[in-house]
Structures are given as C-alpha cells and as structure tokens.
N, C-alpha and C positions, 0 to 999 in steps of 0.2 A: 394706916397702910403698911403692909409688910415690907421689910427692908429688902431691897434688891440685891441679889448676889452678883458681885462684879467679877468678870473673868479677865485675867491679865491679858493685855494686848502688847506687852513688851516685845520689841523687835519685829512686830508685824506691820505690814502695809495695809492700806485700805482694801487693796485687791485681795489680800489673804482673808481679811474679815468678811468680805462680801462673797467669798467662795460658796457656791451652791445656792445663792439667792437668785431667783429668776429676774431677768431684766437688768442685770449688772449690779444690783444692790444700791448702796448709799453713795451719793456724790460727796466726797470728803470736803469739798469747798462749800457745801451748803448742808452739812450734816444735821444741823438743828431742825431743819424743815421736816425731816423724816420722823421726828419724835411724835408727830400727830398722826402717823400712818396707822391704818387699821391692820396692817400686817405686822405681827409681833416680831418677825425676823428682821424687818427693816428697823423697827424701833430699837431692838437690841444691838444691831450693827451700828446704828447712829450713836447710841450711848457709848459703845466701845471706842468708836473713832473719836468722839468728842473728849473722852477721858484720856485717850492716847495723845491727842493734840494739846489738852490742857496740862499734861505732865511733861510735855516736850519730847515725847517718844515718837511723834509723827508730825510732819509739817502740814500746812493747809492743803497741799496737793495729795496727801495720803501716803507720802513716802516716809519711811523710818527716819527720824532725826533726833539729834541730841540737843538741838537748839531750844532755848527756853524763852525766846523773845516774845512769844505769844502766850506764855503760860497764864498770865493774869486774865487775858481776854478769853481764853478757852475755859478757864475756871468759871468766869462770869456766865459764859454761854451755857455751860453744863448746868449750873445752878438754875439759871432761868428756864432751861429746857425741862428740868425735873419738876419745877413748880408748875410749869405750863401743862406738862403731861398729867400730873396729879390733879390739877384743877379741872382738866378736860374730863377725866373719868367721873369726878364728883358732879361736874356740871351736867354731864349726860344723864346720870342717874336721877338728878333733881329735875331736869327738863322732862323726862319721861313721866314722872309723877305729876308734874304740873299739867302736862298734856292729858293724862288720864282723867284728872279732875275736870278739866275743861270739857272733854268729850262726854263725860258722865252728866255734867250739867246740861249740855245741849240735848242729850237723849232723855232727860228727865229721870236719870238714875241718881241714887245717892253717891256722893263722891267717895272714892275708895281711900283717899288720904286727907282726912279732915284737918289734921294737925301739921300740915306741910310747912307752914311758916316757921313753926318752932323747930322743925327738923332741918331747916336750911343749913347746909354744910358751911363751915367757916370759910373755906376757900371760895365758895360761891359768893358769900356776903362780902368778902374782901375784894373780890373781882368787881362786884356791883359798886362798892364804895369807891374803888379806884377809878372805875369807869365814870361814876357820877362826878368825882372830883375833877377828872380830866375834862369832862364835858363842861362843867361849870367854869373851869379855867379857860377853856377854849372860847366859851361864850363871852367871858369877860374881855379876853384879848380882842375878840372880833368886834365887840361893842366899842372898845376904845379906839379901834381903827375905822369904825363906821362901816363894818362888814358883817356878813352873816357867818355863823359857825361853820357852815358847809364850805364857805370860800377858803377857810384855813385848813380843811381836811387834806391829808396827804393822799394823792391818787394811789389806788391799789395797783400793785404790780401784776403782771400776767399770772404768775404762780399763785399769788394770793387770791386772785379772782377765780381761777380754776378750783382751788381748794375750797373757797366759799361756796361755789355752785355745787360742788360734790357733796359738801356737808348738808346743804339744803335738800338735795335730792335724797340723800340717805335718811334724813329725819322726816321726810314727807310720809304721811300715813294715808293709805287708801281710804276712799269715802266709806262711811259706816254702812254696813249691810247686815242682813239677818244671817246669823250663823257665824262661820269663820272664813277668812280670806287669806290665802297665801301663808298659812301657818300662824297668823296672828289672831288671838281671841278678840271678839268684839269687846271693847273696853267696858269695864265695870260690871260684866255679867257675873252673877253668882254661880256656884256649882249647880244649884237647883235649876237656874235658867239655862245653863249649858246642857244639863240633862234633858230638859224639855226640848231644846233644839234637836238633840240627838234622837229623841223619841219621835219628833216630828218627821225626821228623815226616814226612820224605820217604818213609820206608819204610812208612808207615802205609797204611791203606785208601784215603786220598784220592789218593795218587800212586803208590805201589808202586815207588819209585825207589831202588835200592840205591846203596851208596857208589861203585861203579865208574862209574856214570853221571856223578856229580859230579866224579870224577877225570879223565874223558875229554871231557866236553862243556864247552868254555871258558865259555860264558855261565852255566851252572849252577854251575860252580866259583867264578865271581865272586860269585854270590848267596850261596853258602855262606861265602865269606871275609868278605863284608860282614855277614852275620848275626853272626859272631864279633866282628869289629872294631867294629861300630857298635851292638852290643847290641840287635838287633832282637827284636821279640816273635814268638811262633810264628805269629800271624795275619799279620804283615807278611811272614814267610817264605813262608807259603802263597800269599799274593797275588803275591809276586815270582815264584814258580815258575809259577803259572798264567798270568802275563803274559809269561813267557819265550817268545821266538820259536821256539826249537828244540822246546820242550814243546808249543806250539800246532800246529806244523807236522807233527808225527809222531803217528800213531794209537797206541793202546795196544799193538796187536800189533807195530808197528814198534819201539816203545820196548823191548819185551821182546827183540826180535831184536838191538837194540843192546847189551842186557845180555849176551846170549850172545857177541856179537862181542868186546866189551871183556874179558869173562872169558877168552876164547880168547887174545887178545893178551897179557893178563897172564901166562898160562901159557907163551906163547912166549918172553916176556922172561926167564922163570926157567928155561927149558929143560924144562918139565914137560908140554908139549903132546904127547899120544901118540895122537891120532886118536880119542879116546873121548868127546870132548865132543859135545853136541847140535849145536853149530855145525859142527864138522868133519864129522859124519855127514850133516848136511843138505846141506853143500856138495858132498860126493861124489855124492849122489843127483842134485843139480841138474846137475852136470857131465855125468853120464851122460845125462840127459834132453836137454841141449843138444846133445851129440855125436850122439845118435840123430836129432834133428830136423835138424841141420846136414847129415848124410849124406842125408837124404830131400830136402832142399832143393837140395843140391849146393854147399854152402858149404865153403870151405877151413878154416874154424874147427874142423871135426871132427878135424883132425890137428894142431891148435895148442894144446898144453896151457896155455900162458900165457893165450891168449885165452879158452879154456874156463873157466879159473879166474876171470878178470875178469868174465865174463858171469854165472857162478854167484854171485859175491859181490854183483853188482848186483841180481840176481834176489832173493837172500836178504834184503838189507837194505831193499829196496823192497817186499817181500812180494807179488810178482807171479808169475803162473803161466807155464808154458812157451808158452802161446798168446797171451800179452800182446803188444801191438804193439811195445813197447820191445824185447822179446826177439827178435821176428821181424825187426825192423829191424837189430838187431845182427848176427844170423846172415846175413841177406840181403846185408849190406854186404860180406861176404867171399866172395860168389859170383864165381868166376873159373875159367878153364881150369886143370885139374889135370894135372900131368905124370905120365907112367907109362912103362912099357916093355913092348913086345910083340915077342917073338922077338929080343930084344937091340936092338931099335930104339926110340928114344925117341919117345913120343907125347904129345900134349897135347890136352885137350878138356874140355868141361863134363861134369858128372855129375848123377845124381839128377833132380829135377824141372826143374832148370835146363837139362839136356840135352834133355828132352822139349820144353820151351818153345822152345829154340833151333831144334830140328828143325822144329817147327811154323812158326816164322817163316821158316825157309829154304824150306819147302814152299810157303807162301803167296806168297813172293817169286817162286819159279820158276814157279808156276802162273799168274802174271800178267806174266811176262817181265821180272822185276826181279832185282837182287841184294839181299842182306839189307840192306846199308847204304842202298839206295834207299828202303826203306819204314820205316826207323827214324824215330820222331818227332823233329822238331827237330834239334838238334845232339848228340843222345845217342849213347853208344857201345853196343855189344852188351851189355856187362856192366851198364850202367845200365838198359837195357831189361829184362833178365832180373831185375835187382834190383827194378825197379818192378813187374813181374808178380808176383814172390814176395811183396812187401809189400802188393799189392792196389792200389797207386797207378796202375798201368797195366792196362788190360783187353786181353787177347790177342785177343778177338773184335773189339774196336774197331780194333786194328792190322790185322787181316785185311780188315775193311770199308774201311779207309782205303787199303789196297793196291789194292782193286778200284776205288775211286774214282779213284785215280791212274792205273790202267790204262785207265779209260774215256776219259781225255782224248785227243781226236783220233780216237776210234772212231766208226763209223757209229751212228746212233740205235738200230738193232737190237741192236748189241753192247752199247751203254750200258744198254739196258733189261735185258738178260740179266745183266750185271754187278750192276746194282742189285737184282736178285732173289736175289743170293747166289751166282751162278755165277762161276767163275774164267775167265780168258781161255783157259786151255788146254782147258777144257771146251767153250767156244764154238767154238774152231777144231779140236777133236778130229777130226771127220770128214775135214777137208781135210789136217790134219797127217798122218793115217795114210795117206791116198791119196798124199800127197807122199813119205812115207817108202817106200811100196811102189814107186812109179815111179822114184824116185831111188836106190833100193836102199840106204837108210841107216836108222839107228835113229830112231824118231819123237822120242825124247827129245833127240836131237842137233839137232833143228830148232828154232831160236830163234823164239820167238813174235813177235819183231820182224822176222822174215824178210819182205822185201817181196813175194815171190811168194806166201807164205802169206797175208799181209794182203790181197792183191788178190782173194782168194776172196770177201770180203764188202765191200760198198761201200754208199754211201747209196742206190744203185739197187736193192740187194738182194743176196742171196747167190747164187753160181754153182751150177749143177748140177755133179755130179761129172765128166760128160763134158767140159763146157767147161773145167773146171779142169785136167783131164788134158792138154787141148790147150795150155793156158797153160804147164803144166809142161814139155812137150816143146820149148817155146821157151826154156826155161831152159838156160844153158850147161852146167850140171851133168849134164843128162840124157844128153848125147851120149857120156859116158864110161861109161854103164851097160851092162850085158849086155843088158837088154831093148831098149836103143837099137840096139845092134849087131844083135840078132836082128831087130828091125823093119826095119833097113836091108837085112839079108840077105834077109828075106822080100820086100821090095819089089824088090830086084835080081833075085831068082829069078822073080818074077812078070813082070818086064819081059822077061827072057830067054825065058820061056815065050810071052809075047805075040809075040815075034819068031821063034818056032819054034826057038830054040836048045836048049831043054830039053823032054824028052818028058813 
C-alpha cells in the first residue's frame, strides 16, 4: 500500500481542518470513527485530527494544545485506525471476489477467481485468525460460567449499529437479471456473452439491427465495443444507438438494404455468393432498368457494364426509383456521340432522344441562318446542351426562342415582329428565297439566309414585290450563267434582228 503523505496540522484546530467539508466535518471527540467513512475528505480530516491529538498539538475537544497527557493514547488510536483502514480496503476487495465466485456458481458459470484462497490478503487472514481466537476465548469463558457465547457479547452502540446497517445496504447486490442493472455487469459474464447481450438489444423491435450492421458500420462497432469494455447498461446502449449519426441519417428501409448488402459481401468473402440473394436479384433488375432508360436517352452507359453496376448499386442503397433526379443525372452525364459502322464505313453520332434533340437544335439554327454552335447558350458544348435538356435544366423551347431573338438583330422591324411571334427567318424570307432559287436555277436550301441579295427583299421601307425582286436578281452576277439568262438574251437578240428585218 502506498505511503500516505501527511499534511502538518500544527497550530490548527479541528474547526480549521474541517473547513469546507459539508455537515461540519469530523467530531474531534470521536475522530477514529470517521476513518471508515466512504468520503475521502472525512478520512483525511480524521487522520490529521488524530495525528494532531497524538502529538499533543490538539486536545480531545479539537482545540490547539501543547499538552501531551494523551500522547500515548492518541498514538495507539492512530495506529489502530491505520490498521483498520488498510484492512477494510483489502477486506472489501477480497469480499467482492468471493461474492463473484458464489454468484457464478449459482448461475452455472465458471468461477472467475479459482485461486482465491491462495490470494487471500495477509490482513484478511490475520483478521480471521484474530476473530477466531477471540471467538474461541469467548466460548471458553462462557462455558466456564455455564453461559452461551452470545450472553457475553458486548451490546452494540447506536453508532455501531447504524454503521453496520449502512455497510450491509452498501454491499447488497441486486438480484441477478439478464443484461446489466444500475451500471453493474452480470457477474461472471465473458466479453463474448456481453456482446451477445448487446446484439440481443439491437436486434429487438426498437432497432432491428443484426450483427452484420455492427460489423460493417464503424460508428456502431465502436458503440458495441464500448458496451463490453465500459460495462454499459442496456438503456445507455439504446441511447448511444439512437444518437449515432449513421443510424439517424438512414431510414428504416435503407438500413434493411444495408443489411442485404453486407450479407452479400460476407458471402463474397467466403466464395458463397451464387446470385440467389435478394441483393443480387435486385441489382440485376436495376441494371436492366437503367440500360433501357440509357438507350432511350441516348447515353453511352447502356453499353458500359461497369457503369451500369455502379448506378444500380447507388440506386439500391439510396432506395430511389428509375425516374429519380440522381439516376437521370447519372445517365445523362454519359450522353455522347456513339460510334458505329455502315457498309464498312465508321460512323459516329448521337442516338435516342439525344439525337432528336440535336436534330431539333440543328433545324432551328439553320432556319434562322446560324450554325449549331452559334445558338448554344454561353460557353457550353453540344454534349452539355443535350445533357441539360435530358435532365430538364435546359428548355429546348427557350433555345429556339433565343435563336429567333439572335436572328432579329439588325433586321427590319417587320421581320423582328414576325420572329417575335414565333416565325423563323426562313419562313419570313421563304417567298423570296424560292423566287431566287427559280431564277438562279439553284436549290432553295442552298441559299444562305444571310445572302445580301435575299436580305435586300425586305427593308425598313417595306418588302419588295416579286417583280421588283426579280429585277434585282437579274443584276446579280450569278444570274448571267443561268439557262434562263441565256434564253432571255437569245430572245432579246432575236427581237432586235426582227426589228431590223433580218428575221421573218
């Protein structure tokens, strides 16, 4: 036992030593009785008072004194108190081990302290021997007087009786029950048995969490380990589980999906996964759904098994459907031109809905005299625009209207009004474009909507009539190479010859 450090009490009264101790502290007239207190402050105060009394620095009433009349008595009391205090600690430790062995035997468990007799502390043995000797002596005396040993026993004082009753109450152990009670572990339970108790609580109706969850979720595994190591009660375990971040973040349905996932992983580790678990079957169904939607959207993920598996696993564990925004975003992110072969020639282009959307953008661009890249919002690429349309973040109708607004710049008011009403530039110039195509003997689609001759048909002064527009076209250098130009020259020449009488 470690040596106690003694604090000098020279010149102090019992009142000074008791300062700050609730209830008035130690009675200096009966200081030795406080050495058995459970309050370490009272024990220390009693030791100091007894030392002061034994050295003559304090009288029995707790007042500072230089008298030494009771020095020998105080020294005896202090020594006896020290021995009693030391013996009490050793006795308590020994008694707890004895009780643990008895409880284990009653419950059918292996005793935790099989060598307890050999471990008996010397102070405990001495006390037992002293008690036995005293008992034998008392019995002999009683027999000589013709009395029983109890007849010679000294009656207990009120203080001794109260102290004895308190000690009995303190050492009393609640009845054995399953699990833990008031912070005390059921005697003789091993760590494995405590773990089983905890898992039993977790698997109950309150949580429905099987062992695989605790094996795979780090925060819950820590809770289980602490339950065993720190002797938690069942109520403390329940509170810790309810307060756990993972437990609070995931719904009951998602927790059950984690159970299926972890069970599948355990089977994979042991080479027993055969595609028959609920998890594996659900993943196959989800992969099929994702592939079908990817083909409809025009996403390359449809032909990527690894990406399909990843998407299916994310869908499963988050408990979302095929139309959820997360799934749509994942599929749309893989929209890109897909390579193919036609007649031995490699091709590349969009597919599914992405192809339709791209063709629509091309059409609105041409209809207003632009290229696709001219009407794409901001600095986005074609792929980003198609992805935005697929996810709903971009509106195809808005792209069309913005293209018309862009085409309206620099146009006469008449044209701007028509574009604002939803007409495209090719529709506004359609009559003039067709006339120009006929006269210049070219395909109307080959005439650029930005052609200066075509644009001259409509100005702020109004739109030309077809006759005036034809006259304008004949001044275009392209007209002179057409067959109708040659025919018109031929007709004019013939008319001149006739006018001069050279032709009949």
